[in-house]
Structure formats: C-alpha cells, structure tokens
N, C-alpha and C positions, 0 to 999 in steps of 0.2 A: 469544342464539342461545353458550354456554359453545365457540369454537371451541378449547377445551380438551382435550372431549369427540368434540369430530366433524369433529377434522384428528386422532386420538389413532389412530398405528397397532396395538392392537389393534380388528379389526376391531367386534370386539362391542360394545368400548366407546362405539365410537365410532356404529353402529345406535343400540340400549340408549341414549344419551347418558345414561350413568350410570357413573363409580368400577367396576370391575370389583371393587372390595368389599362396594361391596349389590347386585353376581347375586343373584339368587335360582332354583330350577331350571324355577319356571317362567319366567323371563327365556328361560332357553339352552336349554327345549325350544319356544317359542316361535320363536324367530332359526331352529332347525333346520325346522321343521315352516313353518314364513313361506319359508326361502331354498334348501327340498327339499334339501337335505343331507341325502347318503342312508350315509355314512362320518364317525366320531366315529377321530380320530387320536390319542391320551395319550398322553404320552411323562412319562418324570418317574425318578428319578434312583432308582437301585437301591439296594442295602443294600451291593454292592461296588462304587455309586461313579460305575457304567458308568451311559451314558442308554439305558434301554428304553419300546421300541414298541411297544403295542398298537396292531392297530386294530380295530378294528366295526364292521361291516356294518348300518346300524339298519333292522333288520324287521321292526321292530313299535313304535304307541307304545310299547307295556307292554316291552318288551326298552330302549327306553330309557330309560325310567324306569330300570328294572335297573341297564342303568351306571352312567347318572350317581349311582344309591342308593348304590354300591357304595363309592362311597368319593373322585370327584374332587369336590376341593372346587369350587363353584359359582362365585368368582372367578378360577377357571381358573389360578389361581398354581403349582397345586401339585398331582397329583396322591400318593394313596393315599400322605400320610405319613406315616402313622400305623405302616404297614409298617416295619420293620425290617432283617429280611433276607431272602436276595433274591428274583430275580418267579417263585421253585414255591409263594411266600405267594399269593402275589396271584392267581399261575393258578391256583388250587387252590379259592379263593376263586369263583371266578370259572367252577370246572364244569368245568375243562381240562383233560386226561390230562399228566402228567408222567413225566418218568426220573431219579429223587435231584431238581437244582436242574432244567434243561429240561425248557420244556412242546415237547411232542413238535406234529411237523407232518408232511406228508407234502414231494412233493418243488414241490406248488404254495403250501406252507408256509403251507397249511390245518390248522386242528386239527381238534380235537374238537366245537366249537362251529361252524358254520351262518353263514357272512357274519365269521368272527373266524380273524385271518389275525396269524400271530409272522415277528417276524427279528432276526438279529443274534445278543446272546450269549446274548437268554436258551432260546434256539434250541440250546444247546451248537457243541461241534463245533472248529473253529477259531475262538480269541478276538479275531480279525483285523477288522483296516475294511476289508480288500477281501470278503472271506467278507460282513461285512452286508450293507456295500452292496450284494452280486446278489442277499444274500438281498431287501432291501429291494426293491429293483428287482420282483424273481419276488414274490413278497406284493403290489405296486404292482397291478402287471400283475393276477394273478391277482384278486386285490378287483375290479378293475374291469370283469374278466370277466364275476364270480360279478352284482354292478350289472347288468350288463345283460342277463344272465340267460342267459350265452356259458357257465353254469360247465360 
C-alpha cells in the first residue's frame, strides 16, 4: 500500500490511489457518481488575479461531461488555464448571461443556467471581501435548496 497516496489530503488522490497528474475525466466522473456528489465547485485565478468560484449543480451525466469538457484540467490543479481575460470569457463559453465583465445573477445568486450559481467579484458591484463572503453564503444556501428540490 502506498501511504503517500492513501494519506494524501487530496481526497481524489487518496480515493483513486494515483497521483493527480494521472487522473482522467473518467476517473473524476466515476468518483462523482460513486460518491453521490451533486455539486461541483470550480475555483480558478482570473485574468485580474482574483480567485473566482463557479458552482455547478450536476443535473445529469451529459451536463457533468459538458462541465468537465469545457476546460477543467483533469488533475484538478487548475481550471481554465487558457483563459487570459476576465471571468466574462468563461461565462460566455458556459452560456451565462453577462453584462460587461460581470455574470448576471438574481438575488439568490442564480444565473440563467439552472443549477449554476455565481458569487463574488465575477458578479460585479463592490469588489469587497465582505460582499463576496455574503454572496458566497447566499449562493451556497440557495444551491443547497436547489439540490433538495426546494427552489
């Protein structure tokens, strides 16, 4: 038994028993399916240097495949490294409604894509930590309601 892999703090490394550089999309899909994961959160450094987060509620296998195919590196080390501009480029690739460089959300931080929530700097307004934390908490709670069918 390779304890470097089984005791690794990265849950995927520990569960799959191989280093992240060897992950495949099939590995990630299998892990998500077997563990009943209903939401995927992607964090990535945007062109402005700020950390952005996108939350995807997994509606079905085809949607999960589309999310993973759209740019996530399968080793989980970085998301959408080919995007050099702001979060709006990524948002447009995902079919989100944008207004300039901001992702348009409602008061529940829902985007126009069912099950996709956005919070923080990518939604515009005051670029303050307190606002990002508040928006993130709202998005998280609303995503949980969505997952539970209480939308």
